C-alpha positions, 0 to 999 in steps of 0.5 A: 673591377669595372662592368667593361672588364667584368662583360669581357671576362663573361663574354670574351673568355668562353669565345676563346676556350670555344675556338681554342678547342676547335682550333685543336680539334682541326689541328689533330686531323691535318694530314702530315701529307698536306702541309704543302697545301694552299690556303685560303691565304694566298700567300701562306700554304698549310705549313705557313698557316699552322706556323703562323696559327701555334705561335700567336694563338697559344704561345703568344696569347700565353705569353700576353696574358702573362706580359712577358716577352715571346722567346725569339726561338719560337718566331722562327720555328718550323712547329711541325717538324714534330709529328706530335705537332698538333698535340703540342698545340693542343696542351699548349693552347689549353695552358694560354686560355687558363692563363687568362682565367683570372680577372686580374689578367684582364685588366689594365694593358698590355705592352708599352707607351704607344703600342699598350692596348688594352687586355680585354681588347688583345683577348678578342683579337687573338680571339678572332684570330683563332677563329679565322686561321682556324677556318682557314686550316680547316678549309685547307684541309677537308674539314669544316670549322665549327662555331656554336650560335653565340660565339659566331656572333661575337666573331661577327661582331668583332670583325664588324667593329675592326674590319676597316682597323684590318684593312689598313694594316692587309690582313683583310681583304674587301668584304665578300658578297653572300646572300642575305641567308648565310650563316652568321660565322659565314658572314664573319668570314665574308665581312673579313675578305674571306670567301665562306665558299672557297675550297681546295 
């Protein structure tokens, strides 16, 4: 195992675990009557955001670790029809994070041909998605998405590294101006085109 892989395991996996725990906490406090509410992502209401979050940051994350195809049925499923979806999401998140525990999972690439991506990059970007969309769900439902300073700094570093790539695919908007005193995670949000002060 090379030093880059060892470094990824020691930095990305703890951040992934922390973001997953926080996403699960936020999901557990989503009011059932808020599913049609707006979110910081203008094209999504809370229901659509939840479905995206559950699909990709739990099921998708696990299948990528296992190098298996995600069942087609999952991609069209409305997870919110199950009243216990937050608990199911928590369980799926735990399973996904655990799937990334073996060091061998971090070696090599995921995908084939031109679409093959280093496993460390996949894990990094999926952790970023968990943090950004987890924050969106928190804000849309009157909650605060809280990360340690270490994980917030990790997220900011990933945003800075991949922002231009995301903008090419309309995943990020233009950076939002914020004061120099803005906290680390809020700076990451702003750099990704999200307004840290967004409210319903």
